[in-house]
C-alpha positions as CSV (number, residue, x, y, z in Angstrom):
1,M,9.0,-59.8,-2.6
2,S,10.1,-57.1,-0.2
3,T,7.8,-54.5,1.2
4,T,9.8,-51.8,-0.4
5,D,9.3,-53.4,-3.9
6,D,5.6,-53.6,-3.2
7,H,5.4,-49.9,-2.3
8,D,7.3,-48.8,-5.4
9,R,5.3,-51.0,-7.9
10,P,2.5,-49.2,-9.8
11,G,-0.7,-51.0,-8.9
12,H,0.0,-51.1,-5.1
13,R,-1.0,-48.0,-3.2
14,P,-0.6,-47.9,0.6
15,V,-3.4,-46.2,2.4
16,S,-2.2,-42.8,3.8
17,P,-4.1,-40.7,6.3
18,G,-2.3,-37.6,5.2
19,S,-3.7,-34.4,3.8
20,L,-5.0,-34.0,0.2
21,A,-1.8,-32.1,-0.6
22,H,0.1,-35.4,-0.1
23,R,-2.4,-37.7,-1.8
24,V,-3.4,-35.6,-4.9
25,P,-0.8,-34.6,-7.6
26,D,0.0,-31.0,-7.9
27,L,-1.5,-28.8,-10.7
28,G,1.8,-28.9,-12.6
29,A,1.8,-32.7,-12.8
30,L,-1.9,-32.7,-13.8
31,E,-1.3,-30.1,-16.6
32,L,1.6,-32.3,-17.9
33,L,-0.7,-35.4,-18.0
34,L,-3.3,-33.4,-19.9
35,A,-0.7,-32.3,-22.4
36,V,0.5,-35.9,-22.9
37,A,-3.1,-37.0,-23.6
38,R,-3.6,-34.2,-26.1
39,L,-0.3,-34.4,-27.9
40,G,0.4,-38.2,-27.7
41,S,4.1,-37.3,-26.9
42,L,5.9,-36.9,-23.7
43,G,8.5,-34.7,-25.4
44,G,5.9,-32.5,-26.9
45,A,4.1,-32.2,-23.6
46,A,7.4,-31.3,-21.9
47,R,7.9,-28.5,-24.4
48,E,4.4,-27.2,-23.9
49,V,4.7,-26.9,-20.2
50,G,8.3,-25.5,-20.4
51,I,10.3,-28.4,-18.8
52,T,12.8,-30.9,-20.2
53,Q,11.8,-34.3,-21.3
54,P,13.7,-36.1,-18.5
55,A,12.0,-33.8,-16.0
56,A,8.6,-34.7,-17.6
57,S,9.4,-38.4,-17.4
58,S,10.4,-38.0,-13.7
59,R,7.2,-36.1,-13.0
60,I,5.0,-38.7,-14.6
61,R,6.8,-41.6,-12.7
62,S,6.4,-39.6,-9.4
63,M,2.7,-39.2,-10.1
64,E,2.3,-42.9,-10.9
65,R,4.0,-43.8,-7.6
66,Q,1.8,-41.3,-5.7
67,L,-1.4,-42.7,-7.2
68,G,-0.3,-46.3,-7.3
69,V,-1.3,-46.9,-10.9
70,A,0.5,-46.8,-14.3
71,L,-0.7,-43.8,-16.3
72,V,1.4,-43.7,-19.5
73,D,2.7,-46.4,-21.8
74,R,5.9,-45.2,-23.4
75,S,7.2,-46.6,-26.8
76,P,9.3,-45.5,-29.7
77,R,6.1,-44.5,-31.5
78,G,5.1,-42.1,-28.7
79,S,3.3,-42.0,-25.4
80,R,-0.2,-43.4,-24.9
81,L,-2.4,-43.3,-21.8
82,T,-3.3,-46.5,-20.1
83,D,-6.9,-47.2,-19.3
84,A,-6.3,-45.9,-15.7
85,G,-4.4,-42.9,-17.2
86,A,-7.4,-42.0,-19.4
87,L,-9.7,-42.1,-16.3
88,V,-7.2,-40.0,-14.2
89,T,-6.9,-37.6,-17.1
90,D,-10.7,-37.0,-17.1
91,W,-10.5,-36.2,-13.3
92,A,-7.4,-34.1,-13.8
93,R,-9.3,-32.0,-16.4
94,R,-12.0,-31.1,-13.9
95,I,-9.4,-30.2,-11.3
96,V,-7.5,-27.9,-13.7
97,E,-10.7,-26.3,-14.9
98,A,-11.6,-25.6,-11.3
99,A,-8.2,-24.2,-10.7
100,E,-8.6,-21.9,-13.7
101,A,-11.9,-20.7,-12.3
102,F,-10.3,-20.1,-9.0
103,D,-7.6,-18.0,-10.7
104,V,-10.1,-16.0,-12.6
105,G,-12.0,-15.3,-9.4
106,A,-8.9,-14.3,-7.5
107,Q,-7.9,-11.9,-10.3
108,A,-11.4,-10.4,-10.1
109,L,-10.8,-9.8,-6.4
110,R,-7.5,-8.2,-7.1
111,D,-9.0,-6.0,-9.8
112,R,-11.7,-4.9,-7.4
113,R,-9.1,-4.1,-4.8
114,D,-7.0,-2.2,-7.3
115,S,-9.9,-0.3,-8.8
116,R,-10.2,1.9,-5.7
117,L,-7.9,3.8,-3.3
118,R,-8.9,5.4,0.0
119,V,-6.6,8.1,1.1
120,A,-6.6,9.8,4.5
121,A,-4.5,13.0,4.7
122,S,-3.9,15.7,7.2
123,M,-5.0,19.2,6.0
124,T,-1.9,20.8,4.7
125,I,-0.9,17.7,2.7
126,A,-4.5,17.3,1.5
127,E,-4.7,20.9,0.3
128,Y,-1.3,21.6,-1.1
129,L,0.5,18.3,-2.0
130,L,-2.0,15.5,-2.6
131,P,-3.8,17.0,-5.7
132,G,-0.6,16.9,-7.7
133,W,0.2,13.3,-6.6
134,L,-3.3,12.2,-7.4
135,L,-3.1,13.8,-10.9
136,A,0.1,11.8,-11.6
137,L,-1.6,8.6,-10.3
138,R,-4.5,9.1,-12.6
139,A,-2.1,9.2,-15.5
140,E,-0.7,5.8,-14.5
141,R,-4.0,4.2,-13.2
142,P,-6.9,5.9,-15.0
143,D,-9.3,3.2,-13.9
144,T,-8.6,3.6,-10.2
145,A,-11.3,5.5,-8.3
146,V,-9.8,7.6,-5.4
147,S,-11.6,8.8,-2.4
148,L,-10.0,11.4,0.0
149,L,-10.7,11.7,3.7
150,A,-9.2,14.9,5.0
151,G,-8.7,15.7,8.7
152,N,-6.0,16.2,11.4
153,S,-3.2,13.7,12.0
154,A,-5.2,12.0,14.8
155,A,-8.2,11.5,12.5
156,V,-5.9,10.0,9.8
157,A,-4.5,7.5,12.3
158,E,-8.0,6.5,13.4
159,R,-9.2,5.9,9.9
160,L,-6.2,3.7,9.1
161,L,-6.6,1.7,12.2
162,T,-10.3,1.1,11.7
163,G,-9.8,0.1,8.0
164,E,-11.5,3.1,6.5
165,A,-8.4,4.1,4.5
166,D,-5.7,2.2,2.6
167,V,-2.9,4.8,3.1
168,G,-2.5,8.0,5.0
169,F,-0.3,11.1,5.2
170,V,0.4,13.1,8.4
171,E,2.4,16.1,9.5
172,G,2.7,15.4,13.2
173,L,5.9,15.2,15.3
174,T,5.5,11.5,16.0
175,V,4.0,8.5,14.3
176,P,0.7,7.4,15.9
177,G,0.7,4.0,17.6
178,G,-0.1,1.0,15.5
179,L,1.2,2.6,12.3
180,D,4.4,2.2,10.2
181,S,5.7,5.2,8.3
182,A,8.1,6.6,5.7
183,V,9.3,10.2,5.4
184,I,8.2,11.5,2.0
185,A,9.0,15.2,2.3
186,H,10.1,18.0,4.7
187,D,8.3,21.2,5.6
188,R,8.9,24.4,7.4
189,L,6.5,26.3,9.6
190,I,6.6,30.1,9.4
191,V,5.1,32.9,11.5
192,V,2.9,35.2,9.4
193,T,0.8,38.3,10.0
194,A,-1.2,40.8,7.9
195,P,1.0,43.8,6.9
196,S,-1.0,46.0,9.2
197,H,0.0,44.0,12.4
198,A,2.5,45.6,14.7
199,W,4.9,42.6,14.3
200,A,5.2,43.5,10.6
201,R,7.0,46.7,11.6
202,R,9.5,45.1,13.9
203,R,13.2,45.6,13.2
204,R,14.4,42.6,15.1
205,P,13.3,38.9,15.0
206,L,10.9,37.6,17.6
207,A,12.3,35.6,20.4
208,A,11.0,32.1,20.8
209,G,9.7,32.9,24.3
210,E,7.7,35.9,23.0
211,L,6.1,33.7,20.3
212,A,5.2,31.1,22.9
213,S,3.5,33.6,25.2
214,T,1.5,35.3,22.5
215,P,-2.1,34.2,21.7
216,L,-2.0,32.9,18.1
217,I,-4.5,31.8,15.5
218,L,-4.1,28.0,15.8
219,R,-5.4,24.8,14.3
220,E,-7.4,22.5,16.6
221,E,-5.9,20.0,19.1
222,G,-4.6,16.9,17.3
223,S,-3.4,18.8,14.2
224,G,0.2,18.1,13.1
225,T,1.0,21.8,12.8
226,R,0.0,22.5,16.4
227,Q,1.8,19.5,17.7
228,V,5.1,20.6,16.1
229,L,4.7,24.2,17.3
230,D,3.9,23.2,20.8
231,A,6.9,20.8,21.1
232,A,9.3,23.3,19.5
233,L,8.3,26.1,21.9
234,G,7.7,24.0,25.0
235,G,4.1,25.1,25.3
236,L,1.7,27.6,23.9
237,A,-0.4,30.4,25.2
238,R,-4.2,30.0,25.1
239,P,-5.2,30.4,21.4
240,L,-6.5,33.7,20.1
241,I,-8.7,31.7,17.7
242,E,-8.8,28.0,17.2
243,L,-9.9,26.8,13.7
244,S,-10.2,23.4,12.0
245,S,-8.4,24.0,8.7
246,T,-5.3,25.6,7.3
247,T,-7.4,27.7,4.9
248,A,-9.5,29.1,7.8
249,V,-6.3,30.0,9.8
250,K,-4.8,31.7,6.8
251,A,-8.0,33.7,6.1
252,A,-8.1,34.9,9.7
253,A,-4.5,36.0,9.5
254,V,-5.0,37.8,6.2
255,G,-8.0,39.6,7.7
256,G,-5.8,41.0,10.5
257,A,-7.2,38.9,13.3
258,G,-3.6,38.2,14.6
259,P,-0.5,36.2,14.0
260,A,-0.5,32.6,12.8
261,V,2.0,29.8,12.3
262,L,1.5,28.0,9.0
263,S,3.2,25.7,6.6
264,E,5.4,27.4,4.1
265,L,3.6,25.3,1.5
266,A,0.3,27.0,2.3
267,V,1.2,30.7,2.0
268,G,3.2,31.2,-1.2
269,E,0.5,33.1,-3.0
270,E,-0.4,35.3,0.0
271,L,3.3,36.2,0.6
272,A,3.8,37.0,-3.1
273,M,0.7,39.3,-3.1
274,R,1.8,40.9,0.2
275,R,-1.4,39.9,1.9
276,L,0.8,38.2,4.5
277,V,4.3,38.9,5.7
278,V,6.8,36.5,7.3
279,I,8.0,37.4,10.9
280,P,11.5,36.0,11.6
281,V,11.9,34.1,14.9
282,N,15.2,33.4,16.7
283,G,16.0,30.5,18.9
284,V,13.6,27.8,17.5
285,A,13.6,25.5,14.5
286,L,10.1,25.1,13.1
287,T,10.7,22.2,10.7
288,R,8.9,18.9,10.4
289,D,8.8,15.7,8.5
290,L,5.8,14.8,6.3
291,R,5.1,11.1,6.5
292,A,3.1,8.4,4.7
293,V,1.6,6.0,7.2
294,W,-0.2,2.6,7.1
295,P,-1.2,0.0,9.7
296,T,1.8,-1.8,11.1
297,G,2.8,-4.9,9.1
298,H,0.6,-4.1,6.2
299,R,2.8,-2.2,3.7
300,P,0.7,-0.7,0.9
301,T,0.2,-2.6,-2.3
302,G,-1.4,-1.9,-5.6
303,P,-2.5,1.7,-6.2
304,A,-1.5,2.7,-2.6
305,R,2.1,1.5,-3.3
306,D,2.1,3.4,-6.6
307,L,1.0,6.6,-4.9
308,L,3.8,6.3,-2.4
309,T,6.3,6.0,-5.2
310,L,4.9,9.2,-6.8
311,T,5.3,11.1,-3.6
312,R,9.1,10.6,-3.8
313,G,9.3,11.5,-7.5
């Protein structure tokens, strides 16, 4: 008898040094064998696992060749396990039960991951846009606990790169190194003062050079607002006052401390109430992109992905 015939005949199994993946049948084949044992019918087992009867027969034969033993006796009255098939079925049941436990554990890990969302956002976005997005997210994912880390754009990047946040939002001119991004909105910076300031009585717009040479109430180094303003004007005078939040800058401007440059998003109420007035500027475009950011190659999933979808709604 030829070597090929010996290798194909159930009962002869060549010793293989390969990995378990090559020596042990896959879960689909084991589930099919368990269905045959339970139903006593190859056709019924095929229907239960969602394949055709010819495909089921082929899978059983392939498993018999792989194991080197006959597993199922087929007859017009149905399909019956051989003695070896009954033993293999007992082993298969343990493997499938272990796989089910593995699946339950993996789902628990996914649920744990999806039950929390850590967001890092620069100040303007955190104060004026993020609350609405998070309210919409709560409607879709009521069981997700959200924590917010607010800071300037540099701090947002650091928290993402050290794994302290799942997704971030920044207002800066460029994307920090090590992060991927997507533009989610656009914003405009405007010059504002209290109505009592001399600029509020000007008849002509400010020139860009005059704005650049004037000490302003500014955010701290590293803030997206300051980066955009510095780049647009080609440099800034020494700050009149340097503060760490948009709210603080706005309060100082309302109090008459001096002119400030703030996001249009941040001053709607103050402009409507005439606590601040807009000072037009010629020769400079103070616009910027607002971006979602995440570590390079790790696009957000789960609730972080859902939040990104909501920002574009």
